[in-house]
C-alpha positions in Angstrom: 38.4 193.9 82.6 37.6 190.7 84.1 39.7 188.8 81.7 42.7 191.1 82.3 42.0 190.1 86.3 41.6 186.4 85.1 44.9 186.4 83.7 46.9 188.0 86.4 45.3 186.0 88.7 46.9 183.2 86.2 50.2 184.5 86.4 50.4 185.0 89.8 49.6 181.1 90.4 52.1 179.8 87.7 54.6 182.0 89.5 53.6 180.5 92.9 53.6 177.2 91.3 57.1 177.5 89.8 58.5 178.8 93.3 57.0 175.9 94.9 59.0 173.8 92.2 62.2 175.2 92.6 62.0 175.5 96.3 61.6 171.3 96.3 63.8 170.9 94.0 66.5 172.9 95.9 65.5 170.6 98.9 65.9 167.4 97.0 69.6 169.0 95.7 70.2 169.4 99.5 68.9 165.6 100.3 70.8 163.9 97.6 74.6 164.8 98.5 73.6 163.7 102.0 71.9 160.5 100.8 74.5 159.7 97.8 77.4 158.5 100.4 74.7 155.5 101.5 75.5 153.5 98.7 79.2 152.8 99.1 78.8 151.7 102.5 75.6 149.6 101.6 77.9 147.9 98.5 80.7 147.5 102.0 77.9 146.0 103.9 77.1 143.6 101.2 80.6 142.9 100.4 81.9 142.5 103.9 78.5 139.7 104.6 79.5 138.1 101.4 83.3 137.8 102.8 81.8 136.3 106.1 79.9 133.9 104.0 82.8 132.9 102.2 84.7 132.7 104.9 82.5 130.2 107.3 82.2 128.2 103.8 86.1 128.3 103.7 86.3 127.2 107.1 83.8 124.2 106.6 85.7 123.5 103.8 88.8 123.7 106.2 87.0 121.4 108.5 86.4 119.1 106.4 90.0 118.6 105.0 91.5 118.3 108.6 88.9 115.6 109.0 89.8 114.1 105.8 93.4 114.4 106.6 93.1 113.2 110.3 90.8 110.2 109.0 94.0 109.3 106.5 96.3 109.5 109.3 94.2 107.1 111.5 93.8 104.7 108.8 97.7 104.9 108.1 98.6 104.4 111.4 96.1 100.9 111.3 97.5 99.9 108.2 101.2 100.1 109.8 99.9 98.4 112.9 98.7 95.8 111.0 101.2 95.2 108.8 104.1 95.1 111.8 101.9 92.5 113.5 101.9 90.2 110.4 105.1 90.5 109.8 106.2 89.9 113.4 103.5 86.9 113.0 106.1 85.5 109.4 108.9 86.1 111.5 107.8 84.3 114.4 107.0 81.2 112.0 110.0 81.6 110.4 112.2 81.2 113.8 109.7 78.6 114.7 110.6 76.4 111.8 114.7 77.3 112.1 114.3 76.0 115.9 112.4 72.8 114.6 115.1 71.8 111.9 117.8 72.7 114.1 116.2 69.9 116.7 116.2 67.7 113.6 119.5 68.2 112.7 118.5 69.6 109.7 120.0 73.7 110.6 121.8 73.8 107.3 118.1 73.6 105.3 116.5 77.0 104.6 113.2 77.6 107.1 112.0 80.1 104.9 111.2 77.5 102.1 109.7 75.0 104.3 107.7 77.9 105.3 106.3 78.9 102.0 105.6 75.2 101.3 103.6 74.9 105.1 101.6 78.3 104.5 100.5 77.3 100.8 99.0 73.8 102.2 97.5 75.1 105.1 95.8 77.7 102.8 94.9 74.6 101.1 93.2 72.6 103.7 91.9 76.0 105.2 90.4 76.4 102.1 88.8 72.8 102.1 87.4 73.1 105.8 86.4 76.2 106.9 86.1 79.6 104.3 86.1 81.6 107.6 89.2 80.1 109.1 90.8 81.0 105.3 89.7 84.4 105.5 90.8 85.0 108.6 94.5 83.6 108.3 94.9 85.3 104.6 93.8 88.6 106.2 96.3 88.0 109.3 99.3 87.6 106.3 98.6 89.5 103.4 99.6 93.0 104.9 103.0 91.9 106.3 103.5 90.2 102.6 102.2 92.3 100.6 104.5 95.0 102.5 107.4 92.9 102.2 106.9 92.3 98.2 106.8 95.9 98.0 110.2 96.7 99.5 111.9 92.9 98.4 114.5 94.4 96.0 115.7 96.4 99.2 116.6 93.5 101.3 119.1 92.4 98.3 121.4 95.4 98.7 123.4 94.3 101.5 124.7 90.9 100.0 125.7 93.7 97.0 127.3 95.9 99.2 129.8 92.9 100.5 130.4 91.8 97.1 133.6 93.3 96.5 134.6 91.4 99.7 134.0 88.3 98.3 135.7 88.8 94.8 138.8 90.3 96.5 140.9 87.1 96.9 141.0 85.9 93.4 143.3 86.8 90.5 142.9 89.4 88.1 143.3 86.8 85.3 139.8 85.0 86.6 138.4 88.1 87.5 138.5 89.1 84.0 137.2 85.6 82.8 134.5 85.5 85.5 131.9 87.8 83.2 132.2 85.5 80.2 130.6 82.9 82.3 128.6 83.9 84.7 127.1 86.4 81.6 126.8 82.7 79.0 125.2 81.0 81.3 122.8 83.2 82.3 121.7 84.2 78.7 121.9 80.0 77.8 119.5 79.2 81.3 117.2 82.0 80.4 116.6 81.4 76.8 116.2 77.2 77.2 114.1 77.8 80.1 111.8 80.3 78.0 111.9 77.9 74.9 111.2 75.3 77.1 108.2 76.6 78.6 106.8 78.5 75.9 106.5 75.2 73.6 104.3 73.2 75.8 100.6 74.1 75.7 99.3 76.6 78.4 96.5 73.8 79.3 93.1 74.6 80.3 92.4 77.8 81.2 92.2 78.5 85.0 89.9 81.0 86.4 91.1 84.3 87.0 93.4 84.8 90.0 91.6 87.2 92.8 93.3 90.6 92.5 95.5 91.2 95.5 96.3 94.5 96.9 98.8 96.5 95.0 101.8 97.2 97.1 100.7 100.1 99.0 102.8 103.2 97.9 101.8 105.0 101.2 104.2 102.9 103.0 107.0 104.9 101.5 106.3 108.1 103.7 106.7 106.0 107.1 109.1 103.8 106.1 111.8 107.0 104.3 111.1 109.9 106.0 112.0 108.5 109.4 115.1 107.0 107.5 116.0 110.5 105.8 116.0 112.3 109.1 118.0 109.5 110.6 120.4 110.0 108.1 121.3 113.5 108.8 121.2 113.0 112.5 123.4 110.2 112.6 125.8 112.2 109.7 126.0 115.1 112.0 126.8 113.3 115.0 129.4 110.8 113.4 131.0 113.9 112.3 130.8 115.7 115.8 132.0 112.4 117.5 134.7 111.2 115.9 136.1 114.5 114.2 135.6 116.8 116.9 134.7 114.7 120.1 137.4 111.9 119.2 134.5 109.1 120.2 135.4 105.5 120.7 136.0 103.8 117.6 132.7 100.9 118.6 130.4 103.8 119.0 131.3 105.3 115.7 131.2 102.4 114.0 127.6 101.9 115.0 126.6 105.6 114.0 128.2 104.7 110.6 126.1 101.5 110.1 123.0 103.3 111.4 124.1 106.3 108.8 124.5 103.6 106.1 121.1 101.9 106.7 119.4 105.0 106.5 121.3 106.1 102.8 120.8 102.4 101.5 117.4 102.9 102.1 117.2 106.3 101.1 119.0 106.0 97.8 116.8 103.0 96.9 113.5 105.2 97.1 115.2 107.9 95.1 116.1 105.7 92.6 112.7 104.3 91.9 112.2 108.0 91.1 114.5 108.0 88.5 113.3 108.0 84.5 112.8 104.1 83.5 115.4 104.1 81.1 118.2 105.0 83.5 116.6 102.4 85.9 116.6 99.8 82.8 120.1 100.1 82.7 121.2 100.5 86.4 118.9 98.6 88.7 118.0 100.6 91.8 119.2 98.1 94.1 122.5 98.3 92.4 122.6 101.9 92.4 121.5 102.0 96.5 124.1 99.3 97.2 127.0 101.7 95.8 126.0 104.6 97.4 126.2 102.4 100.6 129.4 100.8 99.7 131.0 104.6 99.3 129.7 105.6 102.6 131.1 102.5 104.2 134.2 102.9 102.5 134.3 107.2 103.6 133.4 106.1 107.4 136.0 103.4 107.1 138.3 105.9 105.9 137.6 108.3 109.1 137.7 105.6 111.4 141.3 104.5 110.5 143.6 107.3 111.0 146.9 105.3 111.1 149.7 106.7 113.1 152.9 106.0 110.6 156.1 107.6 109.2 155.3 110.4 106.6 157.2 108.6 104.0 154.8 105.5 104.4 152.0 107.7 105.6 149.8 107.3 102.2 150.6 103.5 102.2 150.0 102.8 105.5 146.3 105.3 105.3 145.6 103.2 102.2 146.1 99.7 104.1 144.5 100.7 107.0 141.5 102.3 105.8 141.4 98.9 103.2 140.8 96.8 106.5 139.0 98.9 108.1 136.0 98.8 105.1 136.3 95.0 105.3 135.7 95.3 109.0 133.1 97.7 109.0 131.5 96.2 105.7 131.5 92.4 107.5 129.8 94.3 110.9 127.3 96.1 108.6 126.3 92.8 107.5 125.9 91.0 110.6 123.0 89.4 111.7 123.1 90.0 115.1 123.7 94.0 115.6 124.3 94.9 111.7 122.0 97.3 110.0 122.5 95.6 106.7 121.7 92.2 108.5 118.5 93.6 109.6 117.3 93.9 105.7 118.9 90.3 104.8 116.8 89.0 107.7 114.0 90.3 106.0 114.4 88.1 103.0 113.8 84.7 104.5 110.3 86.1 105.6 109.7 87.0 102.2 110.2 83.9 100.6 108.0 82.6 103.7 105.1 85.1 102.9 105.2 83.7 99.1 103.2 80.2 99.9 100.4 83.6 99.8 100.8 84.5 96.5 101.1 80.5 95.1 97.8 80.5 96.9 96.1 83.3 95.2 97.3 81.4 92.0 96.7 77.9 92.9 94.3 77.6 89.9 96.8 78.8 87.3 99.6 77.0 88.8 97.8 73.7 88.3 97.1 74.5 85.0 100.6 75.0 84.3 102.0 72.0 86.0 104.0 70.2 82.9 105.7 73.7 81.9 106.8 74.4 85.9 108.3 71.1 85.4 109.9 71.9 82.5 111.2 74.9 83.6 113.1 73.0 86.6 113.9 70.3 84.5 115.3 72.2 81.5 116.7 75.5 82.9 118.3 73.7 86.3 120.4 71.6 84.3 121.2 73.4 81.4 122.8 76.3 84.0 124.6 73.4 86.0 126.1 72.0 82.8 126.8 74.8 80.8 128.4 76.8 83.7 130.9 73.8 84.5 131.9 73.2 80.9 132.4 76.8 80.2 134.3 76.8 83.3 136.5 73.8 82.5 136.9 75.7 79.0 138.4 78.8 80.7 140.3 77.3 82.6 139.3 78.6 86.0 140.1 77.2 89.2 139.0 74.5 90.8 137.4 76.8 94.1 136.2 79.3 91.5 134.2 76.4 89.7 132.7 74.8 91.9 131.4 78.0 93.0 129.9 79.5 89.8 128.0 75.8 89.8 125.9 76.8 92.2 124.8 80.3 90.6 121.4 79.3 89.5 119.6 78.6 92.9 119.2 80.7 96.2 121.8 81.6 98.3 120.8 80.1 101.2 121.1 76.6 99.3 124.0 77.7 97.8 126.2 77.7 100.6 124.7 74.8 101.5 125.9 73.3 97.8 129.1 75.0 97.8 129.8 72.8 100.9 129.2 70.0 99.7 131.2 70.4 96.7 134.2 72.1 98.8 134.0 75.6 97.6 134.1 79.1 98.9 130.4 80.1 100.2 131.1 83.2 99.8 132.3 82.8 96.3 129.0 80.9 95.8 126.7 83.6 96.9 128.5 86.2 95.0 127.9 84.2 92.1 124.4 84.0 92.7 124.2 87.6 93.5 125.5 88.6 90.2 123.2 86.1 88.2 120.8 87.8 89.9 121.5 91.2 89.1 121.7 90.3 85.8 118.1 89.0 85.9 117.0 92.2 87.5 118.6 94.6 84.9 118.2 93.0 81.9 116.0 89.3 81.9 112.5 91.2 81.4 113.7 93.5 78.5 115.7 90.0 76.8 112.3 88.2 77.3 110.4 91.2 75.9 113.2 91.3 72.5 112.1 87.7 72.0 108.6 88.2 72.2 107.9 86.3 75.3 105.2 88.1 77.5 103.4 85.2 78.8 103.5 86.0 82.5 104.0 81.9 83.1 106.7 81.7 80.7 108.6 85.3 81.9 107.8 83.9 85.6 109.5 80.5 85.2 112.4 81.9 83.1 112.9 84.6 86.1 113.2 82.4 88.8 115.2 79.5 87.4 117.7 81.6 85.9 117.9 85.0 88.4 116.3 83.7 91.7 115.7 86.3 94.5 116.8 89.1 92.6 115.0 88.4 89.2 111.6 87.7 91.5 112.1 90.5 93.2 112.5 92.6 89.7 108.8 91.1 89.0 107.7 92.7 92.2 104.9 95.4 90.2 103.5 92.0 88.1 101.9 89.8 90.4 100.8 87.1 87.9 104.5 86.3 86.8 105.8 87.2 90.7 104.0 84.2 91.9 105.2 81.6 89.0 109.0 83.0 89.6 108.6 82.2 93.4 107.8 78.9 92.7 110.3 78.1 90.0 113.0 79.7 92.9 111.9 77.6 95.1 111.4 74.1 93.0 114.6 74.7 91.0 116.6 75.3 94.0 115.6 72.5 96.0 116.1 70.1 92.9 119.4 71.2 92.2 120.4 71.5 95.8 119.6 68.2 96.5 121.4 67.0 93.4 124.5 68.6 94.2 124.4 67.5 97.9 124.0 63.6 96.3 127.0 61.6 96.4 126.4 60.8 92.7 125.5 64.6 91.9 128.6 65.9 93.3 130.5 63.4 91.8 128.7 64.5 88.3 129.6 67.8 89.0 133.4 67.5 89.7 133.4 65.2 86.6 131.7 67.8 84.2 134.3 70.6 86.2 137.0 68.1 85.3 138.2 68.1 88.6 
């Protein structure tokens, strides 16, 4: 009996335990549905916290980027201020030398060549006297010289724009023979100079020149962007004024000049980005000059608007447009008030700044003194003699032949020598520019094809045969640039001195058969 009662009590206990367990399970099941939505909430909270942390970090990075951009802009403004101050210093020095030469009765002598020699000499003296003074002078000149060197090819473009005006008076027969004498004369001068210089030993090895800072590409932005904006603004203003409002011719002419100046700079900057094989055939300076010339022609046609009978309208329009184009190009290249004249005015400052380039490589120049002398002697004489004999053989007229004799010296000295020879100064400059264009386009490639890679030989050959434009083509090769600048100056001075002397002028006329 007791066993039966014990079993019954155990069964009741088990039943109660199972009921309690079931009740607890039911309560837990009721709690779980309420607790389940907490998990997504916690996950969302964690996600929001992570997003907030990421946003805070991104904000910190954005703030750091903004600070970096602001610091870069401040540095660019400081560099631009130093560059402007340096260019103004070079301009003041050039203007002072021009006044001094005028007072001495030597107004026709280029002050920039004298300034280049003075800068080089002054830095050499300062080097021996005080390193601090030398460093201060170099620091004052370096920003402007670097910027001028970077944009030197642009400064030659206005001379190319006016080239058709200088060649327009020539008869067609002489224009057809002109490329022959220019190409042959240039090739002979380049090759003879390179061979003569390369035949001499390089001399004692000079210590490496200090690495000059590369031309700053960041100056492209402050230089081009305002001009690009000005291009569109002046274009719209010009169209609105002289096509809708009937602007006065003087105001319209100035607007066209401003437009063409901006177009020239922008076209050069765009041409620099063309593939290397395209730039090898058509130099960016040539492309920029062609675009500017076309814009000036279009602007002149818009300004002309002749009133003529219907039968003669086409001929009158063509004549009026031609005359207006000549006036507009002349005004564009005017030294005072001309857009192209402002760029041409930078060339003397660039030549003056070559004195710093020479100072940077003074040891190399001393080591290469015999080779420099050979370049001037062989290249200068070859250029004059071959051009004179070639012009005589081709039967060119005396004025053109005399102008061509000066083609291997820089433009200011070519004008001086042409005056002494009784030649046209404009034709002399045209011949100089055409020789420079050939050198800028093909000089380095021809020398490389001949196996000439020595920067001394390349620089001396380019400066002697292609003067300013050839030197500008070496702006990205500082070692060759210094020697090209020296050859440009020495060859120009020596040949100009020979041509303006009575004996040299008589010899040139004898070679020409005049």
